[in-house]
C-alpha positions in Angstrom: 4.0 11.4 2.7 4.2 7.5 3.5 7.5 6.4 5.1 8.7 3.9 2.5 12.1 3.3 0.6 12.9 1.2 -2.0 16.3 -0.8 -3.0 17.0 -3.3 -5.7 15.9 -6.7 -4.9 18.5 -9.5 -4.4 18.6 -13.2 -4.5 17.9 -13.1 -0.7 14.9 -11.1 -1.3 13.4 -14.0 -3.6 11.4 -15.7 -1.2 9.6 -12.7 0.2 8.6 -11.8 -3.6 7.2 -15.3 -3.9 5.3 -14.9 -0.5 3.8 -11.5 -1.3 3.0 -12.9 -5.0 1.0 -15.6 -3.4 -1.2 -13.8 -1.4 -5.0 -14.4 -2.1 -5.9 -10.8 -2.7 -2.6 -10.3 -5.0 -3.4 -13.5 -6.8 -7.0 -12.1 -7.3 -5.9 -9.4 -9.0 -3.4 -10.7 -11.3 -4.2 -11.6 -15.0 -2.7 -14.9 -14.0 -4.8 -16.1 -10.5 -3.4 -19.3 -10.2 -0.5 -20.0 -7.3 2.8 -19.8 -8.1 4.9 -22.8 -6.9 8.3 -22.5 -5.6 9.7 -24.0 -8.9 8.2 -21.8 -11.1 9.2 -18.8 -9.2 12.7 -19.8 -9.0 12.8 -20.1 -12.8 11.4 -16.9 -12.8 13.6 -15.1 -10.9 16.8 -16.6 -12.3 15.5 -15.6 -15.7 14.7 -11.9 -14.3 18.1 -11.5 -13.3 19.7 -13.1 -16.3 17.9 -10.4 -18.0 18.4 -7.8 -15.7 14.8 -6.9 -15.4 14.7 -4.5 -12.7 13.0 -5.7 -9.4 12.8 -3.3 -6.3 11.7 -4.2 -2.6 9.5 -1.6 -1.0 10.2 -1.4 2.6 9.0 0.6 5.7 11.8 3.5 6.0 11.9 3.2 9.9 11.8 -0.6 10.4 13.1 -1.8 6.8 10.6 -4.2 7.1 9.4 -6.0 3.7 6.0 -4.3 2.8 6.1 -5.0 -1.3 7.6 -4.8 -4.3 7.8 -3.0 -7.6 9.1 -4.7 -10.5 9.3 -3.9 -14.3 9.5 -6.0 -17.5 11.5 -4.0 -20.2 10.9 -4.3 -24.0 12.6 -2.2 -26.1 12.6 1.4 -24.7 9.4 0.8 -22.9 8.4 -0.9 -19.4 5.6 -2.7 -18.0 5.3 -2.0 -14.0 3.9 -4.5 -11.7 3.4 -3.3 -7.7 2.3 -5.4 -4.9 2.0 -4.3 -1.5 0.5 -5.8 1.9 -3.1 -5.1 2.1 -2.9 -3.2 5.6 -1.0 -0.6 3.1 -3.8 -0.1 0.7 -5.6 3.1 0.6 -3.0 5.4 2.3 -0.9 6.5 -0.3 1.8 3.9 -0.3 1.0 2.5 -3.5 1.3 6.0 -5.6 4.4 6.6 -3.6 5.9 3.3 -4.6 5.3 3.6 -7.9 6.5 7.5 -8.2 9.8 6.1 -6.3 10.0 2.7 -8.6 9.6 4.9 -11.8 12.4 7.3 -10.9 14.7 4.6 -9.8 14.0 3.2 -13.2 14.5 6.0 -15.4 17.9 6.8 -13.4 19.1 3.0 -13.7 17.8 2.6 -17.4 18.0 6.1 -19.4 16.6 4.9 -22.6 13.6 3.9 -21.2 10.9 6.5 -22.0 7.5 5.2 -21.2 6.2 2.7 -18.2 2.7 1.0 -18.9 0.5 -0.7 -16.3 -2.4 -3.2 -17.2 -4.9 -3.2 -14.5 -8.0 -5.3 -14.1 -11.1 -2.9 -14.8 -12.8 -3.9 -11.3 -9.2 -3.0 -9.4 -10.0 0.4 -8.4 -7.3 0.8 -5.7 -4.3 0.2 -8.2 -6.2 2.3 -10.7 -6.3 5.2 -8.3 -2.7 4.8 -7.2 -1.5 4.7 -10.5 -3.5 7.8 -11.6 -2.4 9.6 -8.7 1.1 8.6 -9.3 0.8 10.7 -13.0 -0.5 7.7 -15.1 -3.1 8.2 -17.6 -5.6 6.4 -19.8 -4.5 5.0 -23.0 -7.0 3.6 -25.4 -6.4 0.0 -25.9 -8.1 -2.7 -27.8 -10.5 -5.4 -26.2 -8.4 -8.8 -24.8 -10.5 -11.8 -25.9 -9.9 -15.2 -24.9 -11.0 -18.7 -25.4 -10.3 -21.3 -23.1 -9.6 -24.5 -25.1 -9.5 -26.6 -21.9 -12.8 -25.6 -20.7 
């Protein structure tokens, strides 16, 4: 089993979250692929803290080195999960472990949450595999169609 631990993110971790969220391979897999400005991140973080939206830092359990994050956006009694890990950890079981531990921590801290969802791009096989191995299953969803009025 991978050697990781999760802890609640604090204000001092905000820069690390911004750093990993802006890595090119993370932006490519995001539904919002544009880079995040420092100013936008500061506003986003302040709103998450004010709304008590849980964010967890993923660390190497031996070195306490920051290796990623797991965060949730809670709406009612359900949550949407987002996970980002350093590229060198991909495909080694760290993702599924971070997902499992993060969901367990969420359930302990927010006992009213009864479902966790993840939205993954169709071509993001690594994330899809990690979530399935962590116990997630497919739900039938409708197609999302977008018209870009600026193009």
